N, C-alpha and C positions, 0 to 999 in steps of 0.2 A: 710450895712453890709451883707444882705442876698443874694444880688446880686453879691457883691464882694467876698463871700464866695464859691461861683460857678464858679469862674474864668471866669466872663462874663464882659470884654473880658479878655482872657488870656493875660499876659505881653507878650511883644515882645521877640522871642526867645523860647517861649514855645513849645514843640511837643506834638505830639499825646499821646506818652507813660505818659509824663508829666500830661497831662489832665487826663488820665485813672486813673494814680495812685494817683492823688488829689481827683476825685470824687468818685473813688472807683468801679465802674461799669458802663457800658453802656448797658442799657436794650435792649433786642433783641425783635423785633415787626416785623411780614410779611408785615404790610402795606407798601406800596411803589408809592403812588400816586405822590410824588416828591423825596423823597430817604427813604431810611430805618432809623427808629429812632436813631441807633447807630452812624449812618454817619451825620445826622442832629444835634445830641447833640454836636459832635466834631465841625462840621462846626459853630454853634452858637458861639463857644469859639474862633476858630482859623481862620475863614473865609476860603476860597479855600485851600485845601490840597491834596497831592497826596492819593488816596485810595489805591494805591500799598503799601505805607508804613506802612499802617494799617495791609494789608493782610501778609507782611513781618513781622511785630510784632508777628502776630498771628501764622504763619506756619512755618516760616524759623527760626528765633530766639526764638520763643517760649516764649516770654515776657509778652504775653497776653493768655488766654485761656478762654474757654466757661464753665460756671458752673451756675447753677440756673437760667436760661433765660437771661443769661448776659454775656458780655466780662468783664473779670476780669483781675488785674495784676497777673502775677505769684508770684510776691514779697508777695502777699496777701495769698499765699496758706497756711501758717500757721493758718491764720483766719478759712479759708474755710474748712481746715482739721478737726476742731472742729465740723463742721456742718456734714460732710462726716462720721466721726466715730460715730456720734449719730443718723445718719438716721435709720429708721424712728421714733426712739423711743422717740425722743425729742418733737414729737406733740402730741396733745391731743386727746383724743375721742378712737374710735373703729378703726381708720384708722391705726395706726402703726401695731395692730395685725393682720388684714386682709392683710398688705403687707408682714409682716414676714412670714405668714402662707402661702401665695401664693407662696413666693420664696422658702420656705421649700419643698413644694410640688413639684416644678418645678427646684430643684437642677440640674436636667440633662440638662434642657435648659441653666441655668446658666454655667454648666461646657462646654457643647457644644458650647456656644459663646466664651468662652475664648479659647477652644481648636481650634475654627477656625480662630480667630485673631492670635493665635500662629504659625499655619502652612501658612495662606495665607497673613498675613498682614491686613493694614487697608481695611475695606469693609464697603458699606452702608447696611442698616438694609435688604434691599430686598435681598441680596445675602447670609443672614444667614438663615439656616435650623431650621425650628420650629418643636421643639420636646417636646412641653409642654404637661404635662401630666393633667393639668386642665387649661382650659382658664380663662382668666382674663375677668371678668364680671362688666359692667357698664352701664349707660344710655347715655355715650357720645361717644365721637370718639375713645376711647382707647378700646371699647368692643371687645373681641377676638383677638385684635392685639398684640399678646403674646411676639414675638420677639421685638417691638417697646418699649412695657412695661416694658420688662425685662432690655432692654437697659437704659430705663430712671432710673429706679430704681438702676441699676448698676453705673450709671452715677451719682446721687445722693450720693451715696457710694464713688465714687472716683475710682471705679473699672475699668471702661470705660471711655473714653474721646472722644469729638469730635477732630479728628484729622484733617479734611478739609471738604470742602464743594464742591458740584458739583451744582450751582445754589442754590436752598434751600434745596437738598437732603444732609444730614450730613453723612459724613464718619467717621466711629467708629474705636477705636483702643484700645489697654490696656493702662489704666492709668499709670502702672508702666513704659511704654515706654515714657510717657511725663511728668508726675508730678514730681517735685523736690524730690529726695530721702533723703535729707539731710537738709529739711527745719526744722524750729524751732518747737518744740512742746509746744503749749500753752495749759493751761487751759481754761475751758469755761470761768472762771471769767476773765482771761487775754484778751481773745478774745473779750469778751463783752466791756472790758475798751477801748480797740483799736477801735473796731467800734464806741462806744459812743463818743470818743473823735474826730474822723473824721467826724461823722454825724453833731457833733455840730458846728465844724468848718466850714463845708460846708454849714449848715444852718445860720450860723453869730451869730443870734438870735433866740432862740427857747425856747418852754416849754419842760420838761423832757418828755412827751408825743409824742411830735413831733421829739425829737432826736431818741425815742425807735424806731418809725416807718419808719425814713429815709432810712436806709440803705436797699437797694431792694435785694442784692443777698445774700443768705445763710440765715442761722438762723435755727430755732426760737432762740431769745436771751431773755430768760426769766429774766435775772438778770441786764437787762440793766437800769433799774430804779436806781438800787443799784449803778451800774457803774456811772450814771449822779452822784449821791450823792457823790461817791467818787472823781470825776473830781471838784466838787464844793469844798469839802474839800482840795484838793491840789490845789487850786485856778487856775486850768485850765478852770472852768467856773465860772463867776462872775454874781450875781444877778443884774438885771436891771429892769427898769420899760419902759414899752412900752406904749406911748401915746396913748390913746384911747382903750386899750387892756386890758382886766382883767387876773389875774392869776400871777402863776410864771414863769418869764422869766429869761433866762440865755443867756448871751453874753461869746463867745469864746474868750480866753485872746490874741489869734492871731489877733483878728480882732477888737479890741478896738481901734485900729488906722488904720482904713481901709486904704489899699495901694491906691497911686493915680491911678485913671484910666482915660483912653483916651476918649474922646467924642465918643459915640457907639451907633448904631442902629442895631438891628438883629431881627429874628424871631426865635421862640422857636417852637421844636417837642412838640406835645400834651403829649408826655412822658418825657420832660425835667425834670432834678431834681428839677429845681428852681420852677416849678408849679406842680409837680406830686401829691402833698397833696393839693387836691382843697380846703378843707377850710380852709388852711392856707393862700392861694392865695387869696382868697376873703377877709379874714381878713386883710392881709397888704395891697393890692392893691384895694379893693372893685372891683375885678374883677371876675365875676362869670363866670367859664369855665367848659364846659363839651364836650367831642369829641362825635361825632354824626355819627360815622361809622356805627352803629348798628341802627340809626334813619331811618326810610322810608323816602326818599327824600323829599315827600310833606311835612312831619312833621318837617324838620330841620329848625332851626332858622338862622343858618349862613351856614354851609357847610360840606361836608365828611371829609376833614381832614384841618381844620382851625388852622393857627399859630398864636398864640399871638405875638404882636409887642412889643418888649422891647426897650426903649428909656432911656439911662442912667440907673436910677433906677426904672424907672416907667413902667408899663403895659400901653401903651396909646391907644391900638387898636388891632385889628386881621384882617389878611389876608388870602384869599382863593387861593392858587396858586395850578396848577395842572402841571406836566409836560408830555406833549406828546412827547414820545420818538421818535416815528416814523417820525412825522414832525420836530423834535428839537425845538419845542415852549415851552416855559415857560409862561402858560396862566395864568394871574391874573384874577380870575372872579369876585371878590369884595374886597372891603377894608372897615371896620368899625372902627371908632373913638369912643372911649368911652366917654360918657358925661362928659362935661367939661375939656376934654383934646384938646390941641392943635394938629394940624395935623403936622406931621413930614415929611420931605423928604423921600421917599422911593427908591430913583434911585440906591444909592450906594449899600444897602443890597440887591436889586434885580438882579443888575448886578453880585454881589459876588454869589448868590444863582444860577444864570443862568451859571455862569462860573463853579461852582463847579459841577453841574448835568450834564453838556454838553449841555446845550440849545443854539443854534445858535441865537434865537430871543424871544424877552419877548414881550407878548401882553398884554396889559390893558383894 
């Protein structure tokens, strides 16, 4: 149920937009040792597909857009609008006051950004004039990056959007030119109900806490536990027992009879929604997984960007592929099989991955 809920694999005839609308988000991450996360998440479900079609959906038909470090369906704008209008006050602690005060003190910068977009159209941040009266202070990379910081905060409010990319450089524009003007207005409770229902369906079987933390894009959703209770009352969620695991578990009604799925082996991005919750991954599959990007090479147990191997409903191993773009080679550094799991053929998923990233050769 947990695997079927994530469209692994997607039924024949499923397209890119179908997957994003089902899952709700494609998390954006800059790591590119094989392909970027949002591309891998789609590949794991669809196999090789045309990246140009994803770009068309983002920048031409605008059926997808970027929000909260993810690519999200424009059809979900009513959900994200509830986040936009609550930002930053929905968060706890002193941070909202810090943001509000800084934006107020730099109202001239905010107006200047809007004015430049109106006059010149979409622009990268480097072409926007910094007229901040008080610099943003932090201990991280945002320190004194006033234009970038203001754009991020305005983006969270829906005032500006990412209207294109030149490599990894974002091109910004006014939200009013991109976001739907006639989308449905939801209360926070209504948005939380939709988010909880989708999250529960994607997880297949889950605890209320897992449902609460599953949806990556947007939020926070303080009433999500209450939303889960309402879904149980409405029989959208059914209490179940999970063998070997304690706690209160719920299955989504749509997956009580999981759809038939073809024989399937694929690799998962470290940020794939199926395994993003590491505690859940270990509880379900006894699969201890940690990404080692920030671990010094001599101290890594496996590798820099190791991908779990999904075979049917089971996580059976992990693989360490790297794409050498200059040589056109998909290099497999190593494969590890989980204790007690049988080795499975990897030729087919490796050929599929090579075809997707554009590798001419696979070296193992």
